[in-house]
C-alpha positions in Angstrom: 23.3 -10.0 -55.6 19.2 -8.9 -54.4 18.6 -5.2 -55.4 16.4 -3.7 -53.3 14.6 0.1 -53.6 15.5 2.1 -50.5 14.4 6.1 -49.8 16.4 7.5 -47.3 15.1 10.5 -45.8 17.2 13.0 -43.7 16.2 15.9 -41.9 18.4 19.0 -40.1 20.4 21.3 -42.0 21.3 19.6 -45.1 20.2 22.1 -47.5 22.7 25.1 -49.0 25.3 23.5 -47.6 26.8 20.7 -50.3 25.2 18.2 -49.0 23.5 17.2 -52.3 27.1 16.9 -53.9 28.5 15.3 -50.9 26.0 12.3 -51.4 26.5 12.2 -55.1 29.8 12.0 -54.4 29.8 9.2 -51.9 27.3 7.2 -54.2 30.0 7.1 -56.9 32.7 5.9 -54.9 30.7 3.2 -53.5 29.3 2.6 -57.3 25.4 3.3 -56.1 22.4 3.9 -58.5 20.0 6.3 -57.5 19.2 10.1 -57.1 19.1 12.7 -54.7 16.7 15.9 -54.2 16.0 18.8 -51.6 12.4 17.8 -50.2 10.4 19.3 -47.6 12.3 19.8 -44.3 15.4 17.6 -45.9 17.1 16.1 -48.2 15.8 12.4 -49.9 17.6 10.1 -51.4 16.5 6.9 -53.5 18.9 4.2 -54.0 18.9 0.8 -55.9 21.1 -1.4 -54.3 21.6 -4.4 -51.9 20.7 -3.7 -48.0 24.2 -4.4 -47.1 25.2 -1.8 -49.5 22.3 0.6 -48.0 23.7 0.6 -44.2 27.1 1.1 -45.4 26.1 4.0 -47.5 24.4 5.4 -44.7 27.5 5.1 -42.1 29.8 6.9 -44.5 27.2 9.3 -45.0 26.8 9.9 -40.9 30.5 9.7 -40.6 32.0 12.7 -42.4 28.8 15.1 -43.5 30.0 18.0 -45.3 31.5 20.6 -42.7 28.1 22.9 -42.0 25.8 20.3 -42.5 23.9 19.1 -39.0 22.2 15.6 -39.3 19.0 15.2 -36.8 17.0 12.4 -38.3 17.9 9.6 -40.7 14.4 7.3 -42.0 15.3 4.7 -43.9 12.2 2.8 -46.0 12.2 0.2 -48.2 9.7 0.9 -51.5 9.4 -0.4 -55.5 12.0 1.6 -57.3 12.4 1.7 -61.1 16.1 0.1 -62.3 18.5 3.5 -62.2 21.6 3.2 -64.7 23.5 5.8 -63.0 23.5 8.5 -60.0 21.8 12.0 -60.4 20.8 14.8 -58.4 17.5 16.2 -59.5 15.9 19.2 -59.6 14.0 20.4 -55.7 10.6 19.3 -55.6 9.9 21.6 -52.3 7.6 24.0 -50.8 9.0 27.0 -49.6 7.3 26.9 -46.8 9.5 24.2 -45.4 13.1 25.2 -46.5 15.3 26.5 -43.6 17.6 29.7 -43.6 21.3 29.4 -43.2 22.7 31.4 -40.9 26.6 33.1 -42.5 29.6 31.5 -42.0 33.8 31.5 -41.3 35.8 31.1 -44.1 36.3 27.3 -44.7 40.2 25.9 -44.6 40.3 25.1 -48.4 39.0 28.8 -49.3 41.6 30.1 -47.2 44.7 27.9 -48.2 43.4 29.4 -51.7 43.2 33.0 -50.7 46.7 32.8 -49.6 48.1 30.7 -52.5 49.2 32.9 -54.9 48.7 30.2 -58.0 45.1 30.5 -57.4 42.6 33.1 -59.2 41.0 34.1 -56.4 44.8 34.9 -54.4 43.9 37.9 -52.2 39.9 37.8 -53.4 38.1 39.3 -50.2 35.1 37.7 -51.5 36.0 34.0 -51.9 33.5 31.6 -51.2 31.7 27.8 -51.3 29.0 25.6 -50.2 31.3 25.2 -46.6 31.4 28.9 -45.9 30.5 32.3 -46.3 27.2 34.5 -46.0 23.5 33.1 -46.7 20.9 34.9 -44.2 23.0 38.4 -45.1 21.9 38.5 -48.4 18.9 36.3 -49.1 16.1 38.3 -49.8 13.4 35.5 -50.9 13.5 31.7 -50.8 14.4 29.6 -52.6 17.9 30.2 -51.6 18.8 31.1 -55.4 21.3 33.6 -56.4 18.9 35.8 -58.2 17.0 35.9 -54.2 19.9 37.2 -53.4 21.8 40.4 -53.2 24.5 38.5 -55.3 21.3 39.1 -58.5 23.4 42.0 -59.7 26.7 40.3 -60.1 26.7 38.0 -63.2 28.5 35.1 -63.0 31.8 34.9 -65.2 32.3 31.6 -67.4 35.1 30.5 -64.7 32.7 30.8 -61.7 29.7 29.2 -64.1 31.6 26.0 -64.6 32.2 25.6 -60.8 28.9 26.3 -60.1 27.4 23.8 -62.6 29.5 21.1 -61.8 28.3 18.8 -58.6 32.1 17.2 -58.1 33.0 20.9 -57.6 32.4 22.4 -54.0 31.0 25.5 -55.6 28.4 23.5 -57.0 25.2 25.6 -56.1 27.2 28.3 -54.2 25.6 31.0 -55.0 27.8 34.1 -53.5 30.2 33.1 -55.7 32.1 35.2 -57.4 36.1 36.1 -58.3 38.5 38.8 -59.8 36.4 38.6 -63.2 33.1 39.1 -62.1 33.9 40.9 -58.6 32.6 42.8 -55.6 34.4 45.9 -55.6 35.5 47.3 -52.0 35.9 51.1 -52.1 37.7 53.4 -49.0 35.0 56.4 -48.3 35.6 59.8 -46.2 33.0 60.7 -44.2 31.1 62.4 -46.9 30.9 59.4 -48.9 33.3 60.1 -51.4 35.1 57.2 -52.9 39.3 57.7 -51.7 40.8 54.3 -53.2 39.3 51.2 -54.6 39.8 47.1 -54.1 43.6 46.3 -53.4 44.7 50.0 -52.5 41.6 50.3 -50.7 42.9 47.5 -48.2 46.9 49.2 -48.5 45.3 52.9 -47.4 42.7 51.2 -44.9 45.8 49.9 -42.9 48.0 52.6 -43.0 44.6 55.0 -41.2 44.6 52.4 -38.7 48.1 52.5 -38.2 48.0 56.2 -37.7 45.3 56.1 -34.8 41.9 56.6 -37.4 38.7 54.8 -36.3 37.2 52.8 -39.3 33.8 51.4 -39.9 34.4 48.5 -41.6 31.4 46.8 -43.6 31.7 42.7 -42.1 29.2 39.8 -43.2 26.1 41.0 -41.1 27.0 44.6 -40.8 29.4 47.6 -39.6 32.2 47.1 -37.2 33.7 50.1 -35.8 37.6 49.3 -35.9 40.8 51.0 -34.5 44.3 49.6 -33.8 43.9 47.8 -30.4 47.5 49.3 -28.9 46.8 53.2 -30.0 45.9 54.6 -26.5 44.5 57.7 -28.3 42.6 55.5 -30.7 40.9 53.5 -27.7 40.4 56.8 -25.5 39.0 58.4 -28.6 36.9 55.6 -29.7 35.2 55.3 -26.2 34.5 59.2 -25.8 33.3 59.0 -29.0 30.5 56.2 -28.8 30.1 57.4 -25.3 31.4 54.0 -24.2 33.1 54.9 -20.8 33.8 50.9 -19.7 31.8 48.5 -21.4 34.6 46.5 -23.1 35.4 46.1 -26.7 35.8 43.0 -28.6 38.8 42.2 -30.5 39.7 40.5 -33.9 42.9 39.0 -34.3 44.8 37.2 -37.7 45.3 34.1 -35.9 45.7 32.0 -33.2 49.5 32.9 -32.6 48.0 36.7 -31.6 45.3 35.5 -29.5 47.8 33.6 -27.3 49.8 36.3 -26.9 47.2 38.2 -25.5 44.9 35.4 -23.7 45.3 31.8 -22.4 43.7 29.1 -24.0 42.9 25.9 -24.4 42.2 23.1 -26.9 38.5 23.4 -26.5 38.6 27.5 -26.8 40.9 27.0 -30.1 38.5 25.0 -31.2 36.0 27.0 -30.6 37.7 30.4 -31.5 38.9 29.0 -34.8 35.8 26.7 -36.0 33.1 27.6 -39.1 31.1 29.4 -36.0 34.0 32.2 -35.2 32.3 33.7 -32.1 33.4 35.9 -30.1 35.3 34.0 -27.2 35.4 35.7 -23.5 38.7 34.5 -22.7 40.9 35.0 -19.5 43.3 37.8 -20.0 47.0 37.2 -19.7 47.6 41.0 -18.4 45.4 44.1 -17.6 44.2 45.7 -20.6 42.9 49.0 -18.8 42.1 50.6 -22.4 40.4 47.6 -24.3 38.4 45.8 -20.8 38.3 48.7 -17.9 38.6 46.5 -14.3 37.7 43.2 -15.3 40.4 40.1 -16.2 38.9 38.7 -19.3 39.3 40.0 -23.2 36.3 39.0 -25.8 38.3 37.8 -28.7 37.6 36.9 -32.2 39.6 35.5 -35.3 39.2 37.2 -38.7 36.4 35.0 -40.0 36.0 36.6 -43.4 38.5 36.9 -46.3 37.4 40.7 -46.2 39.0 40.9 -42.7 42.1 38.7 -43.5 43.4 40.8 -46.3 43.1 44.0 -43.9 45.8 42.0 -41.5 47.5 41.7 -44.6 48.8 45.0 -44.4 47.8 45.8 -40.9 50.0 44.1 -38.2 48.9 44.0 -35.1 45.3 43.4 -33.0 42.2 45.4 -34.0 39.3 46.7 -31.9 36.2 45.5 -33.1 32.8 46.7 -31.6 29.0 46.8 -33.7 28.6 50.0 -35.6 25.5 51.3 -33.8 24.3 53.9 -31.4 24.5 52.5 -27.7 21.5 50.5 -27.7 20.4 50.5 -31.0 20.6 47.7 -33.7 24.1 46.9 -35.6 24.4 49.4 -38.8 23.8 47.4 -42.4 24.2 50.5 -44.8 26.2 53.3 -45.7 23.6 56.0 -45.8 22.5 54.9 -42.0 25.9 54.8 -41.0 27.1 58.2 -42.3 23.6 59.9 -40.8 24.1 58.1 -37.5 28.0 57.4 -36.6 29.2 60.2 -38.9 30.8 62.0 -35.9 32.3 58.4 -34.6 34.5 57.3 -37.4 37.2 59.1 -39.6 36.5 57.0 -42.8 34.9 53.6 -43.8 35.3 50.7 -45.7 32.4 49.8 -48.0 31.7 47.1 -50.7 29.1 46.7 -53.5 27.2 44.0 -52.6 24.2 44.8 -50.0 23.6 43.2 -46.9 20.0 42.5 -46.6 19.7 40.9 -43.0 22.1 42.4 -40.3 23.5 40.2 -37.9 25.4 40.6 -34.9 28.2 38.3 -33.6 27.7 35.5 -31.9 29.4 35.3 -28.2 30.4 32.3 -25.9 32.6 31.1 -23.2 33.6 27.7 -21.9 32.3 26.1 -19.2 34.2 22.7 -18.4 35.0 21.6 -22.0 31.8 22.7 -23.2 30.6 26.0 -25.6 28.1 27.7 -23.4 26.6 30.9 -25.6 25.8 34.3 -24.5 24.4 35.3 -27.9 23.2 33.8 -30.8 23.8 35.0 -34.0 26.4 34.7 -37.0 26.7 31.1 -37.7 24.1 29.7 -35.3 20.7 31.5 -36.4 18.0 31.3 -37.5 17.9 28.0 -36.1 15.2 25.3 -36.8 14.3 22.5 -34.8 12.2 20.0 -35.6 9.3 18.6 -33.2 7.2 15.4 -32.6 4.2 17.3 -32.5 1.5 17.0 -35.1 -0.4 20.5 -35.6 -1.3 22.6 -38.2 -1.3 25.7 -36.0 1.3 28.7 -36.4 2.1 30.6 -33.5 4.8 33.4 -32.3 6.5 33.8 -28.9 7.6 37.4 -28.6 10.4 36.7 -26.0 11.4 39.9 -23.3 12.2 43.5 -23.6 15.9 43.2 -23.2 18.1 41.0 -25.3 15.1 40.3 -27.7 14.8 37.3 -30.1 11.8 35.6 -31.4 10.6 32.2 -31.9 7.8 31.0 -34.3 6.1 27.3 -34.8 4.9 26.5 -37.9 4.7 22.9 -39.6 5.6 21.1 -36.7 8.9 23.3 -36.7 10.2 25.8 -33.9 12.4 28.8 -35.6 14.8 31.0 -33.4 15.3 33.8 -34.9 18.8 35.4 -34.4 19.5 37.6 -31.9 17.7 41.4 -32.0 18.6 43.4 -29.4 16.8 45.8 -26.6 13.1 46.9 -27.6 13.4 49.9 -25.8 14.9 51.1 -28.6 12.5 52.5 -31.5 15.6 51.4 -34.1 15.6 47.7 -32.6 11.9 47.7 -32.8 12.1 48.2 -36.1 14.6 45.7 -36.8 12.9 43.0 -35.0 9.3 44.1 -36.7 11.4 44.0 -40.6 13.1 40.7 -39.3 9.3 39.1 -38.0 7.8 40.4 -41.5 10.5 39.0 -43.4 10.1 35.5 -41.9 6.2 35.8 -42.4 6.6 36.8 -45.9 8.9 33.9 -46.5 6.5 31.2 -45.0 3.5 32.8 -45.5 2.5 32.4 -42.0 -0.5 33.6 -39.7 -0.4 33.6 -36.4 -3.2 31.3 -34.4 -1.6 33.0 -31.2 0.9 35.0 -29.7 2.7 34.4 -26.5 4.3 37.2 -24.6 5.7 38.5 -21.2 3.7 39.2 -18.3 4.8 42.7 -18.1 2.0 44.8 -18.3 4.2 47.5 -20.6 5.3 45.5 -23.1 4.8 47.6 -25.9 5.5 45.1 -28.6 2.5 43.0 -27.7 -0.2 45.7 -28.2 0.3 45.2 -31.9 -0.9 41.6 -31.7 -4.6 40.9 -30.7 -4.7 37.0 -29.1 -2.0 36.9 -26.4 -0.9 34.5 -23.7 1.1 35.6 -20.9 3.9 33.7 -19.8 5.8 34.5 -16.5 9.3 35.7 -17.2 11.4 33.1 -14.9 9.4 30.5 -16.0 10.0 30.7 -19.1 14.1 30.9 -18.4 12.8 27.5 -16.7 11.1 26.3 -19.5 13.9 27.0 -22.1 16.6 25.1 -20.0 14.1 22.5 -19.0 13.9 21.7 -22.7 17.8 21.9 -23.5 17.9 19.0 -21.0 14.6 17.1 -22.2 15.8 13.8 -22.8 17.6 13.6 -19.2 13.9 13.9 -17.6 11.3 11.6 -18.0 7.8 12.6 -18.9 6.4 15.7 -16.7 9.1 14.9 -14.2 9.5 17.7 -12.2 12.9 19.7 -11.6 14.1 22.5 -8.8 14.8 25.5 -11.0 17.0 28.2 -9.3 16.2 31.0 -11.8 18.2 34.3 -11.0 18.7 37.3 -13.2 18.0 41.5 -13.3 14.5 41.8 -14.2 10.9 40.4 -14.8 7.9 40.7 -14.1 6.1 38.7 -11.3 2.9 37.3 -10.8 2.1 39.3 -7.9 3.2 42.8 -9.9 6.6 43.1 -8.1 9.7 43.0 -10.1 11.1 38.9 -9.5 15.0 38.1 -10.4 16.0 35.6 -7.4 13.5 32.8 -7.6 13.2 29.2 -7.0 10.5 27.1 -8.6 9.4 23.5 -8.6 8.3 22.9 -12.0 8.0 21.0 -15.2 6.7 22.2 -18.8 3.2 22.4 -17.4 3.6 24.1 -14.4 5.2 25.9 -12.2 5.3 26.7 -7.9 7.3 29.5 -7.0 8.9 27.9 -3.4 11.2 30.4 -2.1 12.9 33.9 -3.9 15.3 36.3 -2.3 14.0 38.5 0.2 12.4 41.6 -1.7 13.6 44.7 -0.9 11.9 48.5 -1.7 13.8 50.1 -4.9 14.2 54.2 -4.4 13.4 54.7 -8.1 13.4 52.6 -11.4 17.2 53.8 -12.6 18.9 50.1 -11.9 22.1 52.2 -13.3 22.1 54.1 -10.5 23.4 51.2 -8.6 24.3 53.8 -4.6 20.3 53.9 -4.7 20.6 49.9 -4.5 23.0 50.0 -2.0 20.9 52.4 0.4 17.8 50.2 0.0 19.2 46.9 1.0 21.2 48.9 4.1 17.6 50.3 5.1 16.2 47.1 4.4 18.2 45.2 7.0 18.5 48.4 9.3 22.0 48.5 9.0 22.6 52.5 9.3 24.9 52.3 12.2 27.4 50.0 10.3 27.4 51.4 7.2 28.1 55.2 8.8 31.0 54.9 6.5 29.2 54.4 3.3 26.7 56.9 4.1 29.0 59.8 4.8 29.8 59.9 1.2 26.7 61.2 0.1 25.5 64.6 1.1 23.5 64.8 4.1 20.2 66.7 2.2 20.4 64.0 -0.6 20.4 60.7 1.9 17.3 62.7 3.8 15.7 63.1 0.5 16.3 59.6 -1.1 15.2 58.0 2.5 12.0 59.7 2.2 11.6 58.2 -1.4 12.2 55.1 -0.1 9.9 55.2 2.6 7.1 56.1 0.4 8.2 53.7 -2.5 5.7 50.6 -3.4 8.2 48.9 -5.8 9.7 45.9 -4.7 12.2 43.3 -6.4 13.9 40.3 -5.5 16.1 40.2 -8.0 19.6 38.5 -7.2 21.2 40.6 -10.1 19.7 43.7 -8.3 21.5 42.4 -5.1 24.7 41.5 -6.3 24.8 45.4 -7.9 24.2 46.7 -4.5 27.1 44.8 -3.3 29.3 46.1 -5.9 28.3 49.5 -5.0 29.7 49.0 -1.7 32.9 46.9 -2.3 34.2 49.1 -5.4 32.8 52.4 -4.3 31.1 52.5 -7.5 27.6 54.7 -8.0 26.6 53.8 -11.3 26.9 50.4 -13.6 28.1 51.6 -16.9 26.8 48.2 -18.6 24.9 45.1 -17.6 26.8 42.3 -15.8 29.2 45.4 -15.0 30.1 44.3 -11.2 29.6 40.1 -12.0 32.8 40.7 -14.3 34.4 42.4 -11.8 34.0 40.3 -9.2 35.4 37.4 -10.9 38.7 38.8 -11.2 38.9 39.4 -7.9 37.6 36.1 -6.5 40.2 34.1 -4.6 39.8 30.3 -5.0 42.4 29.0 -2.2 40.5 31.1 0.5 37.4 28.7 1.8 35.2 31.3 3.4 31.5 31.6 2.4 28.8 34.1 3.9 25.5 32.1 4.9 22.2 32.7 3.3 19.1 31.0 4.5 15.7 30.4 3.9 12.8 32.1 6.6 9.3 31.7 5.3 10.2 31.2 1.8 12.4 34.1 1.9 16.3 33.9 1.2 17.8 36.3 3.8 20.9 38.0 2.3 21.8 40.1 5.4 25.3 38.6 5.7 26.3 39.4 2.0 25.5 43.0 2.6 27.2 43.0 6.2 30.6 41.5 4.3 30.6 44.3 2.0 30.4 46.9 4.4 32.9 45.0 6.7 35.4 42.9 4.9 37.8 43.8 2.6 37.3 43.6 -1.2 39.0 39.7 -1.8 37.5 38.4 0.8 34.0 39.8 0.5 33.6 39.2 -3.1 34.9 35.4 -2.4 32.3 35.3 0.8 29.9 36.0 -1.7 30.4 33.9 -4.8 30.4 30.9 -2.8 28.0 31.8 -0.4 25.5 32.0 -3.6 26.7 28.3 -4.6 26.8 27.0 -1.1 22.9 28.1 -0.7 22.1 26.5 -4.3 24.1 23.0 -2.9 22.6 23.1 0.8 18.9 24.1 -0.3 18.4 21.5 -3.0 19.4 18.4 -0.6 15.4 19.2 0.5 14.6 18.2 -2.3 14.9 14.6 -4.7 14.4 16.5 -8.1 17.5 17.5 -10.7 18.8 20.4 -10.4 18.5 23.5 -13.3 20.4 26.6 -13.4 19.2 29.6 -15.7 18.8 33.6 -15.9 21.6 35.8 -16.5 23.4 35.5 -12.9 24.1 31.8 -14.5 26.8 33.6 -17.0 28.8 34.2 -14.3 31.6 31.4 -15.1 33.5 31.5 -11.5 30.1 30.8 -9.8 29.5 27.7 -12.7 33.5 26.9 -11.7 32.6 26.4 -8.0 29.6 24.7 -7.9 31.3 21.9 -10.8 34.2 22.0 -7.9 31.8 21.5 -5.2 30.7 18.5 -7.4 27.2 19.6 -7.7 25.0 17.6 -10.2 23.1 20.2 -12.4 22.1 21.3 -15.8 22.7 25.1 -17.2 21.9 26.3 -20.5 24.5 25.8 -22.8 22.8 25.8 -26.6 20.5 28.5 -25.9 21.1 31.6 -23.8 20.5 31.5 -20.2 20.0 35.1 -20.4 16.8 36.9 -21.7 17.4 35.8 -25.6 15.6 32.2 -24.9 12.6 33.9 -23.1 10.9 33.5 -26.5 11.8 29.9 -26.5 10.6 29.0 -23.2 7.4 30.5 -24.0 6.8 28.6 -26.6 8.1 25.4 -25.3 5.4 25.9 -22.1 2.1 26.8 -24.7 3.3 23.6 -26.7 3.1 21.9 -23.6 0.5 22.9 -22.0 -2.2 22.4 -24.7 
């Protein structure tokens, strides 16, 4: 048999996920000689074997990689090699600048089996983990990802753990967070003053009792604290809403297992796969009945499975379902340490469950829903981000895209890679801005970065752009378009134009007004705004006051006579004052998000929206599939006239009005796009509306909508970066 030398270079997520031991085991199985090591962007394998054996090795490698690995590219080169007499894992020769940092992952099946096995040394150990699961990003302080560079550095490994850690045939080979009862991380139940009441198993037993009694507990998870209470204790739920000042926004739920999820919500096979996979996001599901205190006025629930052994241990003693909402002040970041927890939320929780290992980088739960049979991510954090994408660009430049003010994530381009940060939040809050700065500094230090250019939104008042000198401004909705186009790039011929419907709440327009209901013809280099929703005046900048939005659109279309009943609800003097403000207003918007809010104010008789997308979610629960009825939207001089929507809101009963509105938006997209021979892209927060997308699918429209990168403002930074890289 003729032996040759082969170099196999694999890029993707192949470091810190047990990839080298996997290669080692596979090489032993196929009786191959050579070595494997981490390098630069991935893993390098040197094989001394026949061509046939090498191809067989690559096939098996692709067929069954470790659970957390992601192979993006495999390069095969013939080369001269020394003759090997075994196969070994060699120490890494890599530049720290190119090492990806992995996210945190849910407990894997093997660890879960051991957790429940009374004969296993780690039975009921709340921090059981291996290279296929557990914390990564939340504990890393520096690169390389070695135990000394994580918050595990103060825990000395016992002999048992060390033996597994050093054995390449063990799935705990180089699992940095490894520990067991001998070298354990301790858990403590504490009162509001921070005094330890119970430790380890007793802490869990007592924690379950307190939850059953209706107490609110702050419980330290993987990337921060959750506020938790018994989901079916009405008093606890009412108390949590009052203390957290959260009147209507739905609470996420945590269930022990799929059986519990199925009691609450409808679940198809794809949804089951998503909720129980290694990402374990919060999945938005259709509720089986009305859960008025958990998700007021809507027919959906956000549910996640217990994704850490610590949560599973709580469920060993607590029988039921838990509310699990981020421990934070409204609009602020998730809290990751006990000092902050006690100073900020000391009046919100009754007790808290803490553990000895520090969370270095906080992260939020990721959120997804199913569209057709594909997962659409609405928030990308735990389990997904930081996310690295290799590009074919050959550039020695480093760029930063700051993204948007709301739902912020930033994007860095360095060493021909795009790095997308985890979800950060709304930068209007000082606390979130601090989180943004800390995280940005962390990546800058880790990868030794200096930015050659900084990209930002066009909004003149985005304060976070002022800290950077050379900024390039990119229009908000065009950034939405570019992120969506990038996700489906392989479907387009180079520089091919697409018809983009970019509909959301707010974005600074090229003309200084507020855009949000845009139709573009564009590619990654340039865009043309060919139509937009008829722009109307805003009474003031307070968009939560949706009654004012309703008044604006009524006056915009001169519908006062038809709106008598609606207007009669507002005191006369107040109405006259608002009309004066309206007459003098210069602030205009084409935002479909605001139009939907105005529509909702009339249909639901609501004067305030309590959280973003509230009206959209409420509309989904009143939509009637079998009602073939639609309001007509049409374009006049490039403006989409939506008068019929407002007439319908004033005139028709709730179900008919809502069905007519959603069908009307879908019909508009279908009819308008028939004038153009372009592929259709949909983006912006409005397209998180599952019902609207399902109507379009049912009407057989061919369209692309972001699934992997959120269609909301979280992907603005990605769009900014993609345009900048393509325009240059």
